[in-house]
C-alpha positions in Angstrom: 126.8 96.9 92.5 125.0 99.5 94.0 123.1 101.7 91.1 124.0 105.4 91.6 121.5 108.0 90.9 123.9 109.7 88.2 123.8 113.6 88.5 122.8 115.6 85.0 127.2 115.4 84.3 127.1 111.7 84.1 124.2 111.4 81.9 125.5 113.9 79.3 128.6 112.2 79.4 127.2 109.2 78.9 125.2 110.4 76.0 128.7 111.7 74.2 130.6 108.8 74.9 127.3 107.0 72.6 127.2 109.3 70.3 131.4 108.9 69.9 130.9 104.5 69.8 128.4 105.1 66.7 130.0 108.0 64.5 133.7 106.7 65.0 133.4 103.2 65.8 135.2 103.2 68.8 134.3 102.9 72.3 135.2 105.4 74.5 138.3 105.7 76.8 137.0 103.1 79.9 139.7 104.7 82.0 137.4 108.3 81.6 134.3 106.3 82.5 132.0 108.7 84.0 131.1 108.2 87.9 128.3 110.9 89.5 129.5 114.1 90.3 131.1 114.7 93.6 132.0 110.5 93.6 135.7 109.4 93.6 136.6 105.7 92.6 139.5 103.1 93.0 140.0 99.8 91.3 141.0 97.3 93.3 142.2 93.2 92.9 141.5 91.1 95.4 140.8 87.7 94.2 137.4 86.5 92.8 135.4 90.0 92.4 132.3 88.3 92.9 133.8 88.4 96.4 135.4 91.8 96.6 132.5 93.6 95.3 129.7 91.7 98.1 132.6 93.0 100.6 132.7 96.1 99.4 129.1 96.7 98.9 129.2 96.6 102.9 130.7 99.8 103.3 128.8 103.3 104.0 129.4 105.1 101.3 130.1 103.4 98.9 127.9 104.1 95.7 128.7 101.5 93.1 130.5 98.4 92.7 131.5 96.7 89.4 133.3 93.9 88.5 136.2 94.0 85.8 139.4 93.6 84.7 142.6 96.1 85.1 146.3 95.9 84.8 147.2 94.4 81.4 147.5 95.7 77.9 144.7 93.3 75.9 142.1 96.3 75.6 138.4 94.4 76.6 139.4 91.3 78.0 136.5 88.6 78.5 136.3 86.4 81.8 137.5 83.5 79.9 140.2 85.7 78.2 141.6 86.4 81.1 141.1 83.4 83.6 143.0 81.5 80.9 146.0 83.8 81.4 148.8 85.4 79.5 146.7 89.2 79.2 148.1 90.4 82.5 144.8 91.6 83.7 143.9 90.9 87.2 139.9 90.3 88.3 139.1 94.2 89.6 136.3 95.8 91.4 136.0 99.3 91.2 134.3 100.7 93.4 132.3 104.4 93.3 132.6 106.2 96.7 131.2 109.1 98.7 134.4 110.7 99.6 132.5 113.1 101.8 131.2 109.7 103.8 134.2 107.8 103.5 138.2 108.2 103.1 140.1 105.9 100.6 142.3 105.1 103.4 139.6 103.8 104.6 139.0 101.8 101.8 142.1 100.6 101.5 142.1 99.4 105.1 139.1 97.6 104.4 140.2 95.9 101.9 143.6 94.5 103.1 141.7 93.1 106.0 139.0 91.3 103.4 142.2 89.3 101.7 145.5 87.8 102.3 147.7 90.2 101.1 150.6 88.0 102.1 149.9 85.2 99.0 151.8 86.4 96.2 150.8 83.5 94.1 146.3 84.5 94.3 143.6 84.5 96.3 142.8 81.4 98.7 141.1 78.4 95.9 141.8 80.9 93.0 145.3 80.7 91.9 147.2 82.8 88.9 148.0 86.3 87.8 143.8 87.4 87.4 143.7 86.3 91.0 146.4 88.4 92.9 146.2 91.4 95.1 146.5 94.2 93.4 145.6 98.5 94.4 145.6 100.6 91.5 146.0 104.6 92.6 145.5 107.5 90.5 148.1 110.6 92.2 150.4 110.8 94.4 148.5 111.7 97.5 146.1 107.9 96.6 149.8 106.2 96.5 151.3 107.8 99.6 148.1 106.7 101.8 148.1 103.3 99.9 151.4 102.8 101.0 150.6 103.9 104.6 148.0 101.2 105.0 150.7 98.8 103.5 152.8 99.3 105.9 150.0 99.4 108.8 149.1 95.9 107.2 152.8 94.7 107.5 153.1 96.1 111.0 150.0 94.4 112.2 150.6 90.9 110.1 154.4 90.6 111.1 154.9 90.2 107.4 156.0 91.8 104.3 152.9 92.5 102.2 153.0 91.2 98.8 150.5 93.5 97.1 151.8 95.9 94.4 150.8 99.6 94.4 150.2 100.5 90.9 149.3 103.8 88.7 145.5 102.8 87.1 145.4 102.8 83.5 141.8 101.2 82.0 139.3 99.7 83.9 137.0 97.0 81.7 133.5 96.0 82.6 133.0 92.4 82.6 130.0 90.0 81.5 126.9 91.0 82.5 126.3 88.1 84.5 129.6 88.6 86.4 128.0 91.7 87.8 125.3 91.6 90.9 126.3 87.5 91.0 126.1 87.0 94.7 122.9 88.5 94.6 121.7 86.8 91.2 123.2 83.5 92.6 123.1 83.8 96.3 123.3 79.7 97.3 126.2 79.2 94.1 127.6 82.5 95.6 127.5 81.0 99.2 128.9 77.6 98.0 131.7 78.9 96.3 132.8 81.4 98.7 132.6 79.1 101.7 134.2 76.0 99.2 137.2 78.5 98.5 138.1 79.1 102.3 137.9 83.0 101.8 136.5 83.6 105.4 138.1 80.9 106.9 141.5 82.1 106.0 140.9 85.8 106.3 139.6 85.0 110.0 142.7 83.0 111.0 144.8 85.6 109.3 143.8 89.0 110.4 141.5 87.7 113.6 140.9 91.0 116.2 142.2 93.0 113.9 139.5 92.3 110.8 137.1 95.3 110.3 
């Protein structure tokens, strides 16, 4: 997770959200969580969110990454609840970026080249609904760009891409111990990533096309 410098607008929004929660006892709509002024965000599911977060933190123009859950019908789910199945949620990462530095389409191309978009049952050693690949879009422009990236990936791999493209509805942050996991627990993370075979499979699948 890259820590953002929140604008005055974002700071005010956070204050309003805190006041709203205190007055009403309700959590603010997670789909409306503020981002820095001038920034944009995309929510992507690519298997283990620790790994997706680590991959996207390397991209120029990415300002912040937050591990969480999206795509289900349960509000404020926890990690154990999601990974046990039945909520419909996927492990996702909310990627906040500067569109003047990196485009939405570039992020989607990068995403495809760091997952196995041919696997409909999960990702690498992680199986089940929570670990499927997914792209959550906001508006027709993003949908068209994601579909074009998906078509290019299918052409390069010579196979059908199983990654769905769906309208974004809500994002729920995961517990604190899952944020920045690869930095907080580097040895455990490295062991997990290697044992899970993520990089081996991506390299075998994409070869020189991986960027």
